[in-house]
N, C-alpha and C positions, 0 to 999 in steps of 0.2 A: 099255289105254292109249287105245283109240278111245273107250271109254265116258267116260273122264275128259275127253277133248277135246270130246266132244259136250256134256257138262254144262258145261264151261268156256265154250264158244261160246254156249250158251243163256243162261247167267247173265250173261256179260259184255255180250252184246247187250241183255239186259233193262235194264241200267243206262241205256242210251242210247235205249231205246224210249219213255221218258217224259222230261219236263223235269227230273226229280229230279237226274240226274247233272250236267247243265249248271248247275243252281242250286248244287249242292254244290261243284263245281269253282270256279265264279265266287266264291262266298262265301269259300271257303278261300283263294283267291289274293288277293282283296281284303283280307281280314283279315291274311294273312301279309305282304303288301306294306305295309299301313298300320302294323303293329307294327314292321316292319323300318325303314322310312323315317322313322318318327316319332322314332327314337332314333339313326339312322345319322349324320345331319348334326350332331346335338348332340355325339356322341362324337368326331366328326372323326377316325375311325379306320376304315380299310378292313378290315372283318371281318364275317362272318356270325354271329358269336357271339350277338348279341342275338336273331336269328331262331331259332337252334338252342336257345337257353335257353328259349324260349317254346313250341317245337314239341311237347314232351311234353304240355303243358297243352291245346294245340289238339287233339292227337290224342285226348285224354281224352273229348272231346265229339263230334268229327267221326267217328272210327272206329266207335264203337258205333252212330252214325247210319247208317253204311254197312251194317253187319252185322245190324241189328235186324230187317230184313225177310227175311233169307235163309231162315230156317226158319219164323218166325212167320207170314209171309204165306202160305207153303205150307199151314200148318195152317188159317189163317183161310179161305182160298179152297177148302179141301177137296182140294187137289192133292197133299197130302202122301201120302195113301194110294195115289193113282195112281202117284206117283213111286216109292214103295217097292215097288210090285208090278211095276215094269218089270224086265226081265232085266239089271239092273245091280247091282253090289255096293254095299253101303252106303258102303264106304270110297272107291269111285270117285266117288260123289256128293259126299261130304265134301271130297275133294281137289279135285274140279272146282269146287265152290262157293268153296273157299278160294282157288284160283289165280285165279279170276275177280275176286274182291274184292281180292286182292293186286295184280293187274295194274292194276285201276282206281285203287287207292291209290298205286301206284308212278307211274302216269301223272300223277296230281295233284301228287305231290311234284316230279317232274321239270319240270312246267310252271312251277315257280318259278325257272327258269333266268335270267329277267331280273335277279334279285337278284345272281346270280353275275356277270353282265355289268356291272352297276353297280359292284360291288366292284372288279373288275379294271380298269374304265375310270377309276376315281377314285383308285386306289391300287395298291400292289404287295403283295397279301396272300400269306400262305403257303398254297399249294394243299393241303397235307396235311390240315389241320383241315377244310377245305371238303369234300374227298373223303370223309374220315372221317365228317363230319357227315351227309352224304347217305347213306352206307352205313349208318350207325347209325340214321338216320331210317327207312330202308326195313326194316331188321331189327326195330326197335322197333314199327313199324307192323304188321309181320307178326304179332308177338306180340299186339298189341292186337286184331288181326282175329280170331285164333284164339280169344281170350277172348270177343269179341263174338259169334262164331258159336256158341260153347258156350252163352252166355246166351240167344241166340235159339232154341236147340233146346229150352229148358226151358219156354217159355211161348208161347202163340199171340198174346198181346197185345204189339204192337210197342213200345209205350211202356214196359211193364214190362221187356221184353227190353233196351231202351235203358238204362233206369235200372240194371238189374242189371249190364250190361256196364260202365257207368261206375263203379259201386261196386267191382267186382272189379279193374278196371284201376287205379283210384285206390288201392286197398289194396296192390296189388303195386308200385305206383310209390312210395308213401309209406314202405313198410317199409324201404327202403334210404336214406331221407333223414335228414339230421342231426337233424331234429326228433324222430325215433324213435330213432336210434342213441344219442343222449345219455341216453336213458331206459332202455336195456337194459344188463344186466351186460356188462362189458368183454369177457369171453370169448365172448359171443354177437354182439358188434357186427359182426365180420367176416362172420359167417354171414348176418345180417340185411341187411348191405350187399350181399352177393352176390345175395340174393333180389330186390333192388330193380331194377325196370325202368330207372329213370333213371340209376343209377350206371354201368351198362354202356354206356348211350348216351353219357354224358359221357366215359367212357374211350375209346371209339372216336372221339368227336368231337375228341379231342386230336390225332388223326392217327396214333395208334399202334394198329395192328390186332392185337389180342391174341386168340389162339385161344379163350381162356376166355370172352370176351365173345360170340364167334360161337357157341360151344357152348351158352352160356346161352340165347340167343334161340331157337336151333333146339330146345332142350329144352322151352322154354315153348310153342313152336308145336306140337310133337309131342304134348306132354302134353294140351293143351286140344283138339286135334283128336281125340285118343284119347277124351277125355271126351265130346266131341261124338258120336263113333261109339257109345260106350256108351249115351248118352242115346237115340239112335235105336233101338238094339237093345232097350233097355228098353221103348220105346214099342211096338215090334213084339210084345214079350212080353205086352202087355196087349191 
């Protein structure tokens, strides 16, 4: 556990050692606010639904941008070999890096609290979908992060890692969307819908916390962290 905490502190601090974290948070909050307020007063309805509808698409580009450096930069700077020779287990490094990026992403999401204040100041919204929406956003963000970390472990080029992360996230998101479901046999539709990252987010966003949605996101996170670990072990083998 101490090794995990040491890696976590190292990685989390590294986000704020450069302007990248501040630029990322600022751009995310400005874009989220603009997308929300541009439609909020037109709809004349106190809800965060428009924000949550766009959030998976924002994550599609922002989250891989957070994770693309996690392994690629280590490889490029030559610190990967040093890190792997330290007396820490690979799994501790993977978990530490994931928790650092997850904390950074969660902080960024929670900083959108002015949207909540606006909605409650101008109306009387149902708090269930808002709480569910934020919980779903954090879980979905965690799934995106694990995918992005895996993509970063495959290549030392950050741009390639970013593109690969976007492609995998996009594929897992679209597989459960109506555009795909209407083109698969009816007997497979429920299976494809269950695989989709977005369908579970919308389910939680309705304010009903279903254990199947929680299990799904944790399964995606664990699977891609495991694949990340396997990629590191494969690199050691060479």
